[in-house]
C-alpha positions as CSV (number, residue, x, y, z in Angstrom):
1,M,-15.9,-46.1,-34.6
2,S,-12.5,-46.7,-32.9
3,S,-12.2,-47.9,-29.4
4,D,-10.5,-46.0,-26.8
5,N,-7.4,-48.2,-26.7
6,V,-7.2,-48.1,-30.5
7,Q,-7.1,-44.4,-30.2
8,L,-4.4,-44.5,-27.5
9,T,-2.4,-46.8,-29.9
10,K,-2.7,-44.3,-32.7
11,R,-2.0,-41.6,-30.4
12,W,1.1,-43.3,-29.3
13,F,2.6,-43.9,-32.8
14,N,1.7,-40.5,-33.8
15,E,3.0,-38.3,-30.8
16,V,5.9,-40.6,-29.6
17,W,7.2,-41.9,-32.8
18,N,6.3,-39.3,-35.5
19,K,6.6,-36.2,-33.4
20,G,9.2,-37.6,-30.7
21,D,7.1,-36.3,-27.7
22,L,8.9,-37.8,-24.9
23,D,6.3,-36.4,-22.4
24,V,3.7,-38.6,-23.9
25,I,5.6,-41.7,-22.9
26,D,5.4,-40.5,-19.2
27,E,1.6,-40.1,-19.7
28,L,0.9,-43.5,-21.5
29,F,3.5,-45.9,-20.7
30,A,3.0,-47.3,-17.2
31,Q,5.7,-47.1,-14.7
32,D,5.9,-50.9,-14.5
33,G,5.1,-51.2,-18.2
34,I,7.3,-53.6,-20.4
35,A,8.1,-53.4,-24.0
36,Y,9.5,-56.9,-24.8
37,G,12.4,-57.1,-27.0
38,L,13.1,-53.6,-27.8
39,G,16.1,-52.9,-25.8
40,E,19.8,-53.5,-26.5
41,H,20.5,-56.9,-27.8
42,G,16.8,-57.7,-27.7
43,R,16.3,-57.0,-24.1
44,D,13.0,-56.0,-22.4
45,V,12.5,-52.3,-21.8
46,R,10.8,-51.4,-18.7
47,G,8.9,-48.2,-17.6
48,P,9.0,-44.9,-19.3
49,E,12.7,-44.0,-18.5
50,G,13.7,-47.4,-20.0
51,F,11.8,-46.7,-23.1
52,K,12.9,-43.2,-23.8
53,P,16.4,-44.0,-24.9
54,F,15.1,-46.5,-27.4
55,V,12.8,-43.7,-28.9
56,Q,15.7,-41.1,-28.9
57,R,18.2,-43.5,-30.5
58,L,15.9,-44.5,-33.4
59,R,14.6,-40.9,-34.0
60,A,18.3,-39.8,-34.2
61,A,19.0,-42.3,-36.8
62,F,15.9,-41.5,-38.7
63,P,14.7,-37.9,-37.7
64,D,12.0,-37.8,-40.4
65,L,10.4,-41.0,-39.2
66,Q,6.8,-41.4,-40.1
67,I,4.8,-44.3,-38.8
68,T,1.1,-44.9,-40.1
69,V,-1.2,-47.4,-38.2
70,D,-2.7,-49.1,-41.1
71,D,-5.0,-51.4,-39.2
72,A,-5.9,-51.9,-35.6
73,I,-8.4,-54.1,-33.8
74,E,-9.1,-54.4,-30.1
75,Q,-10.3,-57.3,-27.9
76,D,-10.8,-56.7,-24.2
77,N,-7.9,-54.3,-23.2
78,R,-5.5,-55.5,-25.9
79,V,-4.8,-54.0,-29.4
80,A,-3.2,-55.5,-32.4
81,A,-1.9,-53.0,-34.9
82,R,-0.4,-53.4,-38.4
83,F,1.9,-50.4,-39.2
84,S,4.1,-49.0,-42.0
85,A,7.1,-46.7,-41.5
86,V,9.0,-44.5,-43.9
87,M,12.2,-43.0,-42.7
88,T,15.6,-41.5,-44.1
89,H,18.8,-42.6,-42.4
90,T,20.5,-39.5,-41.8
91,G,21.8,-39.9,-38.3
92,D,24.6,-42.5,-37.1
93,A,22.8,-43.6,-33.8
94,L,22.6,-47.0,-34.9
95,G,26.5,-47.5,-34.5
96,F,27.3,-46.9,-38.3
97,P,27.4,-44.0,-40.5
98,A,24.3,-42.5,-41.9
99,T,23.5,-43.8,-45.3
100,G,21.2,-41.2,-46.5
101,R,18.9,-43.9,-47.8
102,E,15.1,-44.0,-47.5
103,V,13.5,-47.1,-45.7
104,R,10.3,-48.5,-45.8
105,V,9.5,-51.3,-43.3
106,Q,6.3,-53.1,-42.1
107,G,5.6,-54.2,-38.5
108,I,3.0,-55.3,-36.0
109,S,2.4,-54.2,-32.4
110,F,0.3,-56.1,-29.8
111,S,-0.4,-54.1,-26.7
112,H,-2.0,-54.5,-23.5
113,F,-3.7,-51.4,-21.8
114,H,-4.9,-50.9,-18.1
115,N,-6.6,-47.9,-16.9
116,G,-5.4,-45.8,-20.1
117,Q,-1.9,-46.9,-19.9
118,L,0.3,-49.4,-21.9
119,V,1.4,-52.1,-19.4
120,E,2.8,-54.5,-22.1
121,A,3.8,-54.3,-25.6
122,W,5.1,-56.8,-28.2
123,N,6.5,-55.5,-31.3
124,N,7.8,-56.9,-34.4
125,W,9.2,-55.1,-37.4
126,D,11.3,-56.0,-40.3
127,I,14.8,-55.1,-39.1
128,Y,16.5,-57.3,-41.6
129,G,14.6,-55.7,-44.5
130,M,15.6,-52.2,-43.0
131,M,19.3,-53.3,-43.0
132,Q,19.0,-54.6,-46.5
133,Q,17.6,-51.3,-47.7
134,L,20.4,-49.5,-45.9
135,Q,22.9,-51.7,-47.6
136,V,24.5,-52.6,-44.3
137,P,26.1,-56.0,-43.9
138,V,24.1,-58.2,-41.3
139,A,26.1,-60.4,-39.2
140,P,25.2,-64.2,-39.8
141,V,23.3,-65.8,-36.9
142,S,25.6,-67.6,-34.5
143,T,24.9,-71.5,-34.3
144,T,25.7,-71.1,-30.5
145,L,22.8,-68.7,-30.2
146,L,20.6,-71.1,-32.0
147,E,21.6,-74.0,-29.9
148,E,20.9,-72.0,-26.7
149,S,17.6,-70.7,-27.8
150,D,14.2,-72.1,-27.0
151,T,13.5,-74.5,-30.0
152,R,10.0,-75.4,-29.2
153,S,7.5,-75.9,-31.9
154,C,4.6,-73.5,-32.6
């Protein structure tokens, strides 16, 4: 049987991403919640009002977006989920014309819940693979960016 937070995670992906229901963001994303690295140029997204434009932009580019939570586990108030997405690029909200190509990507999400709301989320999905499938040129990584980044070993 799935835990409450695993069920919230599945509901989040289904209602927010698959159905585009922005009201669910108001309900499930805490006012002071943070989604790390999902904003413009990898910036953090804060609160429901900060998160909604990200959802709107991605769904405008891929209106038929369907995300499946393939696996999810919970420990304490944290949920780790592995997901897969299928979508067709029919909108030009990504800053380049629609390609009409279908894209399949995999990703992971690590979420922290408090009182039934998402308070922190870390997401990683195959953006590079998506761009390859769209056959869109990907800009090379700047050496300046690499030099300025944190280079600590894991």
